[in-house]
mmCIF file of the N, C-alpha and C atoms, coordinates in Angstrom:
data_MODEL
# 
_entry.id   MODEL 
# 
loop_
_atom_site.group_PDB 
_atom_site.id 
_atom_site.type_symbol 
_atom_site.label_atom_id 
_atom_site.label_alt_id 
_atom_site.label_comp_id 
_atom_site.label_asym_id 
_atom_site.label_entity_id 
_atom_site.label_seq_id 
_atom_site.pdbx_PDB_ins_code 
_atom_site.Cartn_x 
_atom_site.Cartn_y 
_atom_site.Cartn_z 
_atom_site.occupancy 
_atom_site.B_iso_or_equiv 
_atom_site.pdbx_formal_charge 
_atom_site.auth_seq_id 
_atom_site.auth_comp_id 
_atom_site.auth_asym_id 
_atom_site.auth_atom_id 
_atom_site.pdbx_PDB_model_num 
ATOM 1   N N  . MET A 1 1  ? 0.849  -1.175 0.000  1.00 0.00 ? 1  MET A N  1 
ATOM 2   C CA . MET A 1 1  ? 0.000  0.000  0.000  1.00 0.00 ? 1  MET A CA 1 
ATOM 3   C C  . MET A 1 1  ? 0.891  1.234  0.000  1.00 0.00 ? 1  MET A C  1 
ATOM 4   N N  . SER A 1 2  ? 0.587  2.182  -0.851 1.00 0.00 ? 2  SER A N  1 
ATOM 5   C CA . SER A 1 2  ? 1.407  3.382  -0.921 1.00 0.00 ? 2  SER A CA 1 
ATOM 6   C C  . SER A 1 2  ? 0.935  4.394  0.122  1.00 0.00 ? 2  SER A C  1 
ATOM 7   N N  . ARG A 1 3  ? 1.865  5.218  0.521  1.00 0.00 ? 3  ARG A N  1 
ATOM 8   C CA . ARG A 1 3  ? 1.561  6.225  1.534  1.00 0.00 ? 3  ARG A CA 1 
ATOM 9   C C  . ARG A 1 3  ? 1.469  7.594  0.883  1.00 0.00 ? 3  ARG A C  1 
ATOM 10  N N  . LYS A 1 4  ? 0.924  8.529  1.626  1.00 0.00 ? 4  LYS A N  1 
ATOM 11  C CA . LYS A 1 4  ? 0.848  9.912  1.189  1.00 0.00 ? 4  LYS A CA 1 
ATOM 12  C C  . LYS A 1 4  ? 2.265  10.481 1.120  1.00 0.00 ? 4  LYS A C  1 
ATOM 13  N N  . LYS A 1 5  ? 2.573  11.211 0.050  1.00 0.00 ? 5  LYS A N  1 
ATOM 14  C CA . LYS A 1 5  ? 3.899  11.808 -0.087 1.00 0.00 ? 5  LYS A CA 1 
ATOM 15  C C  . LYS A 1 5  ? 3.996  13.084 0.737  1.00 0.00 ? 5  LYS A C  1 
ATOM 16  N N  . HIS A 1 6  ? 5.204  13.344 1.224  1.00 0.00 ? 6  HIS A N  1 
ATOM 17  C CA . HIS A 1 6  ? 5.460  14.586 1.953  1.00 0.00 ? 6  HIS A CA 1 
ATOM 18  C C  . HIS A 1 6  ? 5.574  15.713 0.939  1.00 0.00 ? 6  HIS A C  1 
ATOM 19  N N  . SER A 1 7  ? 5.101  16.895 1.321  1.00 0.00 ? 7  SER A N  1 
ATOM 20  C CA . SER A 1 7  ? 5.073  18.034 0.390  1.00 0.00 ? 7  SER A CA 1 
ATOM 21  C C  . SER A 1 7  ? 6.455  18.614 0.095  1.00 0.00 ? 7  SER A C  1 
ATOM 22  N N  . LYS A 1 8  ? 7.422  18.390 0.970  1.00 0.00 ? 8  LYS A N  1 
ATOM 23  C CA . LYS A 1 8  ? 8.783  18.909 0.763  1.00 0.00 ? 8  LYS A CA 1 
ATOM 24  C C  . LYS A 1 8  ? 9.637  17.813 0.135  1.00 0.00 ? 8  LYS A C  1 
ATOM 25  N N  . LYS A 1 9  ? 10.198 18.101 -1.037 1.00 0.00 ? 9  LYS A N  1 
ATOM 26  C CA . LYS A 1 9  ? 10.928 17.063 -1.784 1.00 0.00 ? 9  LYS A CA 1 
ATOM 27  C C  . LYS A 1 9  ? 12.126 16.516 -1.020 1.00 0.00 ? 9  LYS A C  1 
ATOM 28  N N  . GLU A 1 10 ? 12.813 17.360 -0.245 1.00 0.00 ? 10 GLU A N  1 
ATOM 29  C CA . GLU A 1 10 ? 13.976 16.903 0.512  1.00 0.00 ? 10 GLU A CA 1 
ATOM 30  C C  . GLU A 1 10 ? 13.559 15.912 1.594  1.00 0.00 ? 10 GLU A C  1 
ATOM 31  N N  . VAL A 1 11 ? 12.471 16.218 2.273  1.00 0.00 ? 11 VAL A N  1 
ATOM 32  C CA . VAL A 1 11 ? 11.960 15.339 3.327  1.00 0.00 ? 11 VAL A CA 1 
ATOM 33  C C  . VAL A 1 11 ? 11.443 14.049 2.715  1.00 0.00 ? 11 VAL A C  1 
ATOM 34  N N  . GLU A 1 12 ? 10.757 14.132 1.599  1.00 0.00 ? 12 GLU A N  1 
ATOM 35  C CA . GLU A 1 12 ? 10.254 12.933 0.919  1.00 0.00 ? 12 GLU A CA 1 
ATOM 36  C C  . GLU A 1 12 ? 11.412 12.017 0.527  1.00 0.00 ? 12 GLU A C  1 
ATOM 37  N N  . ALA A 1 13 ? 12.507 12.597 0.019  1.00 0.00 ? 13 ALA A N  1 
ATOM 38  C CA . ALA A 1 13 ? 13.676 11.788 -0.352 1.00 0.00 ? 13 ALA A CA 1 
ATOM 39  C C  . ALA A 1 13 ? 14.253 11.084 0.882  1.00 0.00 ? 13 ALA A C  1 
ATOM 40  N N  . ALA A 1 14 ? 14.287 11.772 2.017  1.00 0.00 ? 14 ALA A N  1 
ATOM 41  C CA . ALA A 1 14 ? 14.784 11.163 3.251  1.00 0.00 ? 14 ALA A CA 1 
ATOM 42  C C  . ALA A 1 14 ? 13.853 10.043 3.719  1.00 0.00 ? 14 ALA A C  1 
ATOM 43  N N  . LEU A 1 15 ? 12.557 10.210 3.525  1.00 0.00 ? 15 LEU A N  1 
ATOM 44  C CA . LEU A 1 15 ? 11.599 9.171  3.902  1.00 0.00 ? 15 LEU A CA 1 
ATOM 45  C C  . LEU A 1 15 ? 11.762 7.931  3.020  1.00 0.00 ? 15 LEU A C  1 
ATOM 46  N N  . VAL A 1 16 ? 11.996 8.141  1.746  1.00 0.00 ? 16 VAL A N  1 
ATOM 47  C CA . VAL A 1 16 ? 12.253 7.018  0.835  1.00 0.00 ? 16 VAL A CA 1 
ATOM 48  C C  . VAL A 1 16 ? 13.527 6.286  1.278  1.00 0.00 ? 16 VAL A C  1 
ATOM 49  N N  . TYR A 1 17 ? 14.546 7.052  1.672  1.00 0.00 ? 17 TYR A N  1 
ATOM 50  C CA . TYR A 1 17 ? 15.797 6.478  2.178  1.00 0.00 ? 17 TYR A CA 1 
ATOM 51  C C  . TYR A 1 17 ? 15.520 5.624  3.422  1.00 0.00 ? 17 TYR A C  1 
ATOM 52  N N  . ALA A 1 18 ? 14.718 6.139  4.330  1.00 0.00 ? 18 ALA A N  1 
ATOM 53  C CA . ALA A 1 18 ? 14.376 5.399  5.546  1.00 0.00 ? 18 ALA A CA 1 
ATOM 54  C C  . ALA A 1 18 ? 13.628 4.111  5.198  1.00 0.00 ? 18 ALA A C  1 
ATOM 55  N N  . GLU A 1 19 ? 12.687 4.182  4.269  1.00 0.00 ? 19 GLU A N  1 
ATOM 56  C CA . GLU A 1 19 ? 11.939 2.991  3.856  1.00 0.00 ? 19 GLU A CA 1 
ATOM 57  C C  . GLU A 1 19 ? 12.863 1.935  3.267  1.00 0.00 ? 19 GLU A C  1 
ATOM 58  N N  . LYS A 1 20 ? 13.818 2.368  2.457  1.00 0.00 ? 20 LYS A N  1 
ATOM 59  C CA . LYS A 1 20 ? 14.767 1.420  1.857  1.00 0.00 ? 20 LYS A CA 1 
ATOM 60  C C  . LYS A 1 20 ? 15.620 0.735  2.917  1.00 0.00 ? 20 LYS A C  1 
ATOM 61  N N  . ASN A 1 21 ? 15.769 1.375  4.075  1.00 0.00 ? 21 ASN A N  1 
ATOM 62  C CA . ASN A 1 21 ? 16.529 0.796  5.175  1.00 0.00 ? 21 ASN A CA 1 
ATOM 63  C C  . ASN A 1 21 ? 15.634 0.058  6.166  1.00 0.00 ? 21 ASN A C  1 
ATOM 64  N N  . GLY A 1 22 ? 14.391 -0.176 5.785  1.00 0.00 ? 22 GLY A N  1 
ATOM 65  C CA . GLY A 1 22 ? 13.488 -0.994 6.573  1.00 0.00 ? 22 GLY A CA 1 
ATOM 66  C C  . GLY A 1 22 ? 12.622 -0.260 7.574  1.00 0.00 ? 22 GLY A C  1 
ATOM 67  N N  . TRP A 1 23 ? 12.738 1.058  7.645  1.00 0.00 ? 23 TRP A N  1 
ATOM 68  C CA . TRP A 1 23 ? 11.945 1.827  8.612  1.00 0.00 ? 23 TRP A CA 1 
ATOM 69  C C  . TRP A 1 23 ? 10.502 1.913  8.145  1.00 0.00 ? 23 TRP A C  1 
ATOM 70  N N  . ARG A 1 24 ? 9.578  1.857  9.094  1.00 0.00 ? 24 ARG A N  1 
ATOM 71  C CA . ARG A 1 24 ? 8.146  1.962  8.801  1.00 0.00 ? 24 ARG A CA 1 
ATOM 72  C C  . ARG A 1 24 ? 7.711  3.413  8.966  1.00 0.00 ? 24 ARG A C  1 
ATOM 73  N N  . ILE A 1 25 ? 6.854  3.869  8.075  1.00 0.00 ? 25 ILE A N  1 
ATOM 74  C CA . ILE A 1 25 ? 6.347  5.238  8.130  1.00 0.00 ? 25 ILE A CA 1 
ATOM 75  C C  . ILE A 1 25 ? 4.850  5.196  8.363  1.00 0.00 ? 25 ILE A C  1 
ATOM 76  N N  . ASP A 1 26 ? 4.429  5.890  9.414  1.00 0.00 ? 26 ASP A N  1 
ATOM 77  C CA . ASP A 1 26 ? 3.004  6.053  9.697  1.00 0.00 ? 26 ASP A CA 1 
ATOM 78  C C  . ASP A 1 26 ? 2.650  7.522  9.484  1.00 0.00 ? 26 ASP A C  1 
ATOM 79  N N  . VAL A 1 27 ? 1.755  7.775  8.563  1.00 0.00 ? 27 VAL A N  1 
ATOM 80  C CA . VAL A 1 27 ? 1.330  9.145  8.261  1.00 0.00 ? 27 VAL A CA 1 
ATOM 81  C C  . VAL A 1 27 ? 0.176  9.499  9.188  1.00 0.00 ? 27 VAL A C  1 
ATOM 82  N N  . GLY A 1 28 ? 0.210  10.717 9.708  1.00 0.00 ? 28 GLY A N  1 
ATOM 83  C CA . GLY A 1 28 ? -0.856 11.200 10.572 1.00 0.00 ? 28 GLY A CA 1 
ATOM 84  C C  . GLY A 1 28 ? -0.369 11.414 11.989 1.00 0.00 ? 28 GLY A C  1 
ATOM 85  N N  . GLY A 1 29 ? -1.156 12.117 12.742 1.00 0.00 ? 29 GLY A N  1 
ATOM 86  C CA . GLY A 1 29 ? -0.803 12.422 14.120 1.00 0.00 ? 29 GLY A CA 1 
ATOM 87  C C  . GLY A 1 29 ? -1.370 13.771 14.497 1.00 0.00 ? 29 GLY A C  1 
ATOM 88  N N  . SER A 1 30 ? -1.124 14.160 15.719 1.00 0.00 ? 30 SER A N  1 
ATOM 89  C CA . SER A 1 30 ? -1.703 15.418 16.185 1.00 0.00 ? 30 SER A CA 1 
ATOM 90  C C  . SER A 1 30 ? -0.937 16.644 15.679 1.00 0.00 ? 30 SER A C  1 
ATOM 91  N N  . HIS A 1 31 ? 0.367  16.689 15.916 1.00 0.00 ? 31 HIS A N  1 
ATOM 92  C CA . HIS A 1 31 ? 1.134  17.866 15.513 1.00 0.00 ? 31 HIS A CA 1 
ATOM 93  C C  . HIS A 1 31 ? 2.127  17.574 14.398 1.00 0.00 ? 31 HIS A C  1 
ATOM 94  N N  . ALA A 1 32 ? 2.345  16.326 14.122 1.00 0.00 ? 32 ALA A N  1 
ATOM 95  C CA . ALA A 1 32 ? 3.340  15.948 13.119 1.00 0.00 ? 32 ALA A CA 1 
ATOM 96  C C  . ALA A 1 32 ? 2.661  15.412 11.860 1.00 0.00 ? 32 ALA A C  1 
ATOM 97  N N  . TRP A 1 33 ? 3.393  15.442 10.746 1.00 0.00 ? 33 TRP A N  1 
ATOM 98  C CA . TRP A 1 33 ? 2.925  14.852 9.497  1.00 0.00 ? 33 TRP A CA 1 
ATOM 99  C C  . TRP A 1 33 ? 2.825  13.344 9.664  1.00 0.00 ? 33 TRP A C  1 
ATOM 100 N N  . GLY A 1 34 ? 3.769  12.803 10.439 1.00 0.00 ? 34 GLY A N  1 
ATOM 101 C CA . GLY A 1 34 ? 3.805  11.369 10.688 1.00 0.00 ? 34 GLY A CA 1 
ATOM 102 C C  . GLY A 1 34 ? 5.008  11.003 11.525 1.00 0.00 ? 34 GLY A C  1 
ATOM 103 N N  . LYS A 1 35 ? 5.279  9.711  11.623 1.00 0.00 ? 35 LYS A N  1 
ATOM 104 C CA . LYS A 1 35 ? 6.424  9.218  12.384 1.00 0.00 ? 35 LYS A CA 1 
ATOM 105 C C  . LYS A 1 35 ? 7.071  8.078  11.624 1.00 0.00 ? 35 LYS A C  1 
ATOM 106 N N  . ILE A 1 36 ? 8.383  7.911  11.855 1.00 0.00 ? 36 ILE A N  1 
ATOM 107 C CA . ILE A 1 36 ? 9.082  6.748  11.317 1.00 0.00 ? 36 ILE A CA 1 
ATOM 108 C C  . ILE A 1 36 ? 9.521  5.886  12.495 1.00 0.00 ? 36 ILE A C  1 
ATOM 109 N N  . TYR A 1 37 ? 9.495  4.577  12.280 1.00 0.00 ? 37 TYR A N  1 
ATOM 110 C CA . TYR A 1 37 ? 9.801  3.608  13.325 1.00 0.00 ? 37 TYR A CA 1 
ATOM 111 C C  . TYR A 1 37 ? 10.913 2.673  12.858 1.00 0.00 ? 37 TYR A C  1 
ATOM 112 N N  . CYS A 1 38 ? 11.864 2.444  13.745 1.00 0.00 ? 38 CYS A N  1 
ATOM 113 C CA . CYS A 1 38 ? 12.995 1.558  13.472 1.00 0.00 ? 38 CYS A CA 1 
ATOM 114 C C  . CYS A 1 38 ? 12.502 0.125  13.262 1.00 0.00 ? 38 CYS A C  1 
ATOM 115 N N  . PRO A 1 39 ? 13.104 -0.600 12.325 1.00 0.00 ? 39 PRO A N  1 
ATOM 116 C CA . PRO A 1 39 ? 12.688 -1.984 12.094 1.00 0.00 ? 39 PRO A CA 1 
ATOM 117 C C  . PRO A 1 39 ? 13.125 -2.939 13.208 1.00 0.00 ? 39 PRO A C  1 
ATOM 118 N N  . TYR A 1 40 ? 14.116 -2.545 14.010 1.00 0.00 ? 40 TYR A N  1 
ATOM 119 C CA . TYR A 1 40 ? 14.647 -3.449 15.031 1.00 0.00 ? 40 TYR A CA 1 
ATOM 120 C C  . TYR A 1 40 ? 13.824 -3.430 16.309 1.00 0.00 ? 40 TYR A C  1 
ATOM 121 N N  . ASN A 1 41 ? 13.221 -2.292 16.641 1.00 0.00 ? 41 ASN A N  1 
ATOM 122 C CA . ASN A 1 41 ? 12.347 -2.166 17.808 1.00 0.00 ? 41 ASN A CA 1 
ATOM 123 C C  . ASN A 1 41 ? 12.966 -2.810 19.050 1.00 0.00 ? 41 ASN A C  1 
ATOM 124 N N  . ASP A 1 42 ? 14.218 -2.479 19.322 1.00 0.00 ? 42 ASP A N  1 
ATOM 125 C CA . ASP A 1 42 ? 14.972 -3.060 20.425 1.00 0.00 ? 42 ASP A CA 1 
ATOM 126 C C  . ASP A 1 42 ? 14.819 -2.210 21.678 1.00 0.00 ? 42 ASP A C  1 
ATOM 127 N N  . LYS A 1 43 ? 14.447 -2.820 22.804 1.00 0.00 ? 43 LYS A N  1 
ATOM 128 C CA . LYS A 1 43 ? 14.217 -2.050 24.027 1.00 0.00 ? 43 LYS A CA 1 
ATOM 129 C C  . LYS A 1 43 ? 15.492 -1.447 24.596 1.00 0.00 ? 43 LYS A C  1 
ATOM 130 N N  . GLU A 1 44 ? 16.661 -1.948 24.199 1.00 0.00 ? 44 GLU A N  1 
ATOM 131 C CA . GLU A 1 44 ? 17.934 -1.397 24.673 1.00 0.00 ? 44 GLU A CA 1 
ATOM 132 C C  . GLU A 1 44 ? 18.342 -0.142 23.889 1.00 0.00 ? 44 GLU A C  1 
ATOM 133 N N  . CYS A 1 45 ? 17.804 0.003  22.727 1.00 0.00 ? 45 CYS A N  1 
ATOM 134 C CA . CYS A 1 45 ? 18.176 1.119  21.863 1.00 0.00 ? 45 CYS A CA 1 
ATOM 135 C C  . CYS A 1 45 ? 17.584 2.426  22.385 1.00 0.00 ? 45 CYS A C  1 
ATOM 136 N N  . ARG A 1 46 ? 18.372 3.445  22.454 1.00 0.00 ? 46 ARG A N  1 
ATOM 137 C CA . ARG A 1 46 ? 17.955 4.788  22.864 1.00 0.00 ? 46 ARG A CA 1 
ATOM 138 C C  . ARG A 1 46 ? 17.241 4.793  24.208 1.00 0.00 ? 46 ARG A C  1 
ATOM 139 N N  . CYS A 1 47 ? 17.824 4.121  25.169 1.00 0.00 ? 47 CYS A N  1 
ATOM 140 C CA . CYS A 1 47 ? 17.324 4.121  26.553 1.00 0.00 ? 47 CYS A CA 1 
ATOM 141 C C  . CYS A 1 47 ? 15.888 3.607  26.670 1.00 0.00 ? 47 CYS A C  1 
ATOM 142 N N  . GLY A 1 48 ? 15.527 2.662  25.833 1.00 0.00 ? 48 GLY A N  1 
ATOM 143 C CA . GLY A 1 48 ? 14.200 2.068  25.927 1.00 0.00 ? 48 GLY A CA 1 
ATOM 144 C C  . GLY A 1 48 ? 13.106 2.849  25.223 1.00 0.00 ? 48 GLY A C  1 
ATOM 145 N N  . GLU A 1 49 ? 13.457 3.926  24.564 1.00 0.00 ? 49 GLU A N  1 
ATOM 146 C CA . GLU A 1 49 ? 12.466 4.741  23.860 1.00 0.00 ? 49 GLU A CA 1 
ATOM 147 C C  . GLU A 1 49 ? 12.241 4.241  22.437 1.00 0.00 ? 49 GLU A C  1 
ATOM 148 N N  . PHE A 1 50 ? 13.011 3.277  22.012 1.00 0.00 ? 50 PHE A N  1 
ATOM 149 C CA . PHE A 1 50 ? 12.998 2.771  20.637 1.00 0.00 ? 50 PHE A CA 1 
ATOM 150 C C  . PHE A 1 50 ? 13.394 3.900  19.687 1.00 0.00 ? 50 PHE A C  1 
ATOM 151 N N  . CYS A 1 51 ? 13.548 3.583  18.460 1.00 0.00 ? 51 CYS A N  1 
ATOM 152 C CA . CYS A 1 51 ? 13.908 4.602  17.473 1.00 0.00 ? 51 CYS A CA 1 
ATOM 153 C C  . CYS A 1 51 ? 12.623 5.069  16.786 1.00 0.00 ? 51 CYS A C  1 
ATOM 154 N N  . ILE A 1 52 ? 12.096 6.168  17.267 1.00 0.00 ? 52 ILE A N  1 
ATOM 155 C CA . ILE A 1 52 ? 10.896 6.770  16.691 1.00 0.00 ? 52 ILE A CA 1 
ATOM 156 C C  . ILE A 1 52 ? 11.209 8.237  16.449 1.00 0.00 ? 52 ILE A C  1 
ATOM 157 N N  . VAL A 1 53 ? 10.904 8.713  15.258 1.00 0.00 ? 53 VAL A N  1 
ATOM 158 C CA . VAL A 1 53 ? 11.189 10.099 14.909 1.00 0.00 ? 53 VAL A CA 1 
ATOM 159 C C  . VAL A 1 53 ? 9.931  10.735 14.326 1.00 0.00 ? 53 VAL A C  1 
ATOM 160 N N  . SER A 1 54 ? 9.584  11.913 14.816 1.00 0.00 ? 54 SER A N  1 
ATOM 161 C CA . SER A 1 54 ? 8.461  12.663 14.261 1.00 0.00 ? 54 SER A CA 1 
ATOM 162 C C  . SER A 1 54 ? 8.889  13.360 12.982 1.00 0.00 ? 54 SER A C  1 
ATOM 163 N N  . ILE A 1 55 ? 7.992  13.360 12.017 1.00 0.00 ? 55 ILE A N  1 
ATOM 164 C CA . ILE A 1 55 ? 8.227  14.042 10.743 1.00 0.00 ? 55 ILE A CA 1 
ATOM 165 C C  . ILE A 1 55 ? 7.306  15.251 10.715 1.00 0.00 ? 55 ILE A C  1 
ATOM 166 N N  . TRP A 1 56 ? 7.898  16.424 10.613 1.00 0.00 ? 56 TRP A N  1 
ATOM 167 C CA . TRP A 1 56 ? 7.120  17.667 10.648 1.00 0.00 ? 56 TRP A CA 1 
ATOM 168 C C  . TRP A 1 56 ? 6.512  17.987 9.287  1.00 0.00 ? 56 TRP A C  1 
ATOM 169 N N  . SER A 1 57 ? 5.323  18.546 9.306  1.00 0.00 ? 57 SER A N  1 
ATOM 170 C CA . SER A 1 57 ? 4.628  18.916 8.073  1.00 0.00 ? 57 SER A CA 1 
ATOM 171 C C  . SER A 1 57 ? 5.323  20.065 7.356  1.00 0.00 ? 57 SER A C  1 
ATOM 172 N N  . THR A 1 58 ? 5.661  21.083 8.123  1.00 0.00 ? 58 THR A N  1 
ATOM 173 C CA . THR A 1 58 ? 6.273  22.280 7.548  1.00 0.00 ? 58 THR A CA 1 
ATOM 174 C C  . THR A 1 58 ? 7.521  22.653 8.340  1.00 0.00 ? 58 THR A C  1 
ATOM 175 N N  . PRO A 1 59 ? 8.605  21.892 8.147  1.00 0.00 ? 59 PRO A N  1 
ATOM 176 C CA . PRO A 1 59 ? 9.823  22.219 8.879  1.00 0.00 ? 59 PRO A CA 1 
ATOM 177 C C  . PRO A 1 59 ? 10.373 23.569 8.440  1.00 0.00 ? 59 PRO A C  1 
ATOM 178 N N  . LYS A 1 60 ? 11.017 24.264 9.374  1.00 0.00 ? 60 LYS A N  1 
ATOM 179 C CA . LYS A 1 60 ? 11.599 25.573 9.058  1.00 0.00 ? 60 LYS A CA 1 
ATOM 180 C C  . LYS A 1 60 ? 12.619 25.432 7.938  1.00 0.00 ? 60 LYS A C  1 
ATOM 181 N N  . SER A 1 61 ? 13.430 24.386 8.003  1.00 0.00 ? 61 SER A N  1 
ATOM 182 C CA . SER A 1 61 ? 14.409 24.101 6.959  1.00 0.00 ? 61 SER A CA 1 
ATOM 183 C C  . SER A 1 61 ? 14.220 22.651 6.506  1.00 0.00 ? 61 SER A C  1 
ATOM 184 N N  . PRO A 1 62 ? 13.579 22.436 5.364  1.00 0.00 ? 62 PRO A N  1 
ATOM 185 C CA . PRO A 1 62 ? 13.388 21.065 4.875  1.00 0.00 ? 62 PRO A CA 1 
ATOM 186 C C  . PRO A 1 62 ? 14.707 20.317 4.689  1.00 0.00 ? 62 PRO A C  1 
ATOM 187 N N  . GLN A 1 63 ? 15.742 21.032 4.272  1.00 0.00 ? 63 GLN A N  1 
ATOM 188 C CA . GLN A 1 63 ? 17.046 20.403 4.066  1.00 0.00 ? 63 GLN A CA 1 
ATOM 189 C C  . GLN A 1 63 ? 17.600 19.863 5.392  1.00 0.00 ? 63 GLN A C  1 
ATOM 190 N N  . ASN A 1 64 ? 17.522 20.660 6.438  1.00 0.00 ? 64 ASN A N  1 
ATOM 191 C CA . ASN A 1 64 ? 18.030 20.219 7.736  1.00 0.00 ? 64 ASN A CA 1 
ATOM 192 C C  . ASN A 1 64 ? 17.186 19.091 8.324  1.00 0.00 ? 64 ASN A C  1 
ATOM 193 N N  . HIS A 1 65 ? 15.887 19.168 8.137  1.00 0.00 ? 65 HIS A N  1 
ATOM 194 C CA . HIS A 1 65 ? 15.014 18.104 8.647  1.00 0.00 ? 65 HIS A CA 1 
ATOM 195 C C  . HIS A 1 65 ? 15.321 16.788 7.921  1.00 0.00 ? 65 HIS A C  1 
ATOM 196 N N  . ALA A 1 66 ? 15.550 16.855 6.628  1.00 0.00 ? 66 ALA A N  1 
ATOM 197 C CA . ALA A 1 66 ? 15.903 15.663 5.849  1.00 0.00 ? 66 ALA A CA 1 
ATOM 198 C C  . ALA A 1 66 ? 17.226 15.081 6.338  1.00 0.00 ? 66 ALA A C  1 
ATOM 199 N N  . LYS A 1 67 ? 18.206 15.938 6.606  1.00 0.00 ? 67 LYS A N  1 
ATOM 200 C CA . LYS A 1 67 ? 19.503 15.468 7.123  1.00 0.00 ? 67 LYS A CA 1 
ATOM 201 C C  . LYS A 1 67 ? 19.329 14.790 8.474  1.00 0.00 ? 67 LYS A C  1 
ATOM 202 N N  . GLN A 1 68 ? 18.465 15.356 9.313  1.00 0.00 ? 68 GLN A N  1 
ATOM 203 C CA . GLN A 1 68 ? 18.205 14.783 10.633 1.00 0.00 ? 68 GLN A CA 1 
ATOM 204 C C  . GLN A 1 68 ? 17.605 13.380 10.497 1.00 0.00 ? 68 GLN A C  1 
ATOM 205 N N  . ILE A 1 69 ? 16.665 13.221 9.597  1.00 0.00 ? 69 ILE A N  1 
ATOM 206 C CA . ILE A 1 69 ? 16.037 11.914 9.381  1.00 0.00 ? 69 ILE A CA 1 
ATOM 207 C C  . ILE A 1 69 ? 17.073 10.896 8.938  1.00 0.00 ? 69 ILE A C  1 
ATOM 208 N N  . LYS A 1 70 ? 17.899 11.270 7.963  1.00 0.00 ? 70 LYS A N  1 
ATOM 209 C CA . LYS A 1 70 ? 18.935 10.356 7.474  1.00 0.00 ? 70 LYS A CA 1 
ATOM 210 C C  . LYS A 1 70 ? 19.948 10.025 8.570  1.00 0.00 ? 70 LYS A C  1 
ATOM 211 N N  . ARG A 1 71 ? 20.284 11.007 9.393  1.00 0.00 ? 71 ARG A N  1 
ATOM 212 C CA . ARG A 1 71 ? 21.230 10.799 10.489 1.00 0.00 ? 71 ARG A CA 1 
ATOM 213 C C  . ARG A 1 71 ? 20.693 9.763  11.472 1.00 0.00 ? 71 ARG A C  1 
ATOM 214 N N  . VAL A 1 72 ? 19.405 9.854  11.805 1.00 0.00 ? 72 VAL A N  1 
ATOM 215 C CA . VAL A 1 72 ? 18.802 8.885  12.730 1.00 0.00 ? 72 VAL A CA 1 
ATOM 216 C C  . VAL A 1 72 ? 18.838 7.489  12.122 1.00 0.00 ? 72 VAL A C  1 
ATOM 217 N N  . VAL A 1 73 ? 18.504 7.377  10.854 1.00 0.00 ? 73 VAL A N  1 
ATOM 218 C CA . VAL A 1 73 ? 18.512 6.075  10.180 1.00 0.00 ? 73 VAL A CA 1 
ATOM 219 C C  . VAL A 1 73 ? 19.928 5.501  10.169 1.00 0.00 ? 73 VAL A C  1 
ATOM 220 N N  . ASP A 1 74 ? 20.906 6.321  9.825  1.00 0.00 ? 74 ASP A N  1 
ATOM 221 C CA . ASP A 1 74 ? 22.292 5.859  9.727  1.00 0.00 ? 74 ASP A CA 1 
ATOM 222 C C  . ASP A 1 74 ? 22.918 5.551  11.084 1.00 0.00 ? 74 ASP A C  1 
ATOM 223 N N  . ASN A 1 75 ? 22.455 6.209  12.147 1.00 0.00 ? 75 ASN A N  1 
ATOM 224 C CA . ASN A 1 75 ? 23.072 6.048  13.464 1.00 0.00 ? 75 ASN A CA 1 
ATOM 225 C C  . ASN A 1 75 ? 22.299 5.125  14.401 1.00 0.00 ? 75 ASN A C  1 
ATOM 226 N N  . CYS A 1 76 ? 21.402 4.347  13.882 1.00 0.00 ? 76 CYS A N  1 
ATOM 227 C CA . CYS A 1 76 ? 20.651 3.406  14.708 1.00 0.00 ? 76 CYS A CA 1 
ATOM 228 C C  . CYS A 1 76 ? 21.646 2.478  15.413 1.00 0.00 ? 76 CYS A C  1 
ATOM 229 N N  . ALA A 1 77 ? 21.603 2.453  16.736 1.00 0.00 ? 77 ALA A N  1 
ATOM 230 C CA . ALA A 1 77 ? 22.563 1.684  17.533 1.00 0.00 ? 77 ALA A CA 1 
ATOM 231 C C  . ALA A 1 77 ? 22.494 0.190  17.229 1.00 0.00 ? 77 ALA A C  1 
ATOM 232 N N  . VAL A 1 78 ? 21.304 -0.342 17.061 1.00 0.00 ? 78 VAL A N  1 
ATOM 233 C CA . VAL A 1 78 ? 21.165 -1.775 16.793 1.00 0.00 ? 78 VAL A CA 1 
ATOM 234 C C  . VAL A 1 78 ? 21.703 -2.104 15.416 1.00 0.00 ? 78 VAL A C  1 
ATOM 235 N N  . LYS A 1 79 ? 21.415 -1.282 14.411 1.00 0.00 ? 79 LYS A N  1 
ATOM 236 C CA . LYS A 1 79 ? 21.927 -1.512 13.060 1.00 0.00 ? 79 LYS A CA 1 
ATOM 237 C C  . LYS A 1 79 ? 23.442 -1.472 13.057 1.00 0.00 ? 79 LYS A C  1 
ATOM 238 N N  . LYS A 1 80 ? 24.030 -0.499 13.756 1.00 0.00 ? 80 LYS A N  1 
ATOM 239 C CA . LYS A 1 80 ? 25.491 -0.398 13.830 1.00 0.00 ? 80 LYS A CA 1 
ATOM 240 C C  . LYS A 1 80 ? 26.091 -1.647 14.464 1.00 0.00 ? 80 LYS A C  1 
ATOM 241 N N  . ALA A 1 81 ? 25.468 -2.139 15.532 1.00 0.00 ? 81 ALA A N  1 
ATOM 242 C CA . ALA A 1 81 ? 25.975 -3.338 16.204 1.00 0.00 ? 81 ALA A CA 1 
ATOM 243 C C  . ALA A 1 81 ? 25.895 -4.547 15.278 1.00 0.00 ? 81 ALA A C  1 
ATOM 244 N N  . CYS A 1 82 ? 24.824 -4.638 14.510 1.00 0.00 ? 82 CYS A N  1 
ATOM 245 C CA . CYS A 1 82 ? 24.668 -5.761 13.565 1.00 0.00 ? 82 CYS A CA 1 
ATOM 246 C C  . CYS A 1 82 ? 25.705 -5.677 12.445 1.00 0.00 ? 82 CYS A C  1 
ATOM 247 N N  . ASP A 1 83 ? 25.982 -4.455 11.994 1.00 0.00 ? 83 ASP A N  1 
ATOM 248 C CA . ASP A 1 83 ? 26.945 -4.266 10.907 1.00 0.00 ? 83 ASP A CA 1 
ATOM 249 C C  . ASP A 1 83 ? 28.366 -4.590 11.351 1.00 0.00 ? 83 ASP A C  1 
ATOM 250 N N  . GLU A 1 84 ? 28.684 -4.392 12.636 1.00 0.00 ? 84 GLU A N  1 
ATOM 251 C CA . GLU A 1 84 ? 30.030 -4.631 13.143 1.00 0.00 ? 84 GLU A CA 1 
ATOM 252 C C  . GLU A 1 84 ? 30.320 -6.115 13.331 1.00 0.00 ? 84 GLU A C  1 
ATOM 253 N N  . GLU A 1 85 ? 29.289 -6.920 13.485 1.00 0.00 ? 85 GLU A N  1 
ATOM 254 C CA . GLU A 1 85 ? 29.496 -8.364 13.724 1.00 0.00 ? 85 GLU A CA 1 
ATOM 255 C C  . GLU A 1 85 ? 29.905 -9.095 12.498 1.00 0.00 ? 85 GLU A C  1 
# 
């Protein structure tokens, strides 16, 4: 099933990047456009908060928000540990 595209092309590209890395995207929410969820869902990752990131509808800087999304995907502690083994 396809999801609604983000209106900012930079953010949409980062979301596609996250999807290719196995992250799930849920569109909708109270203040955010949606959220992305780590595929590992490990309780040890990020002090038990899991890897969940809010995606803003109208970020002040779409470029910076896109970089932040990619940074979270690339720096997932569980993914890094799996890659090192």
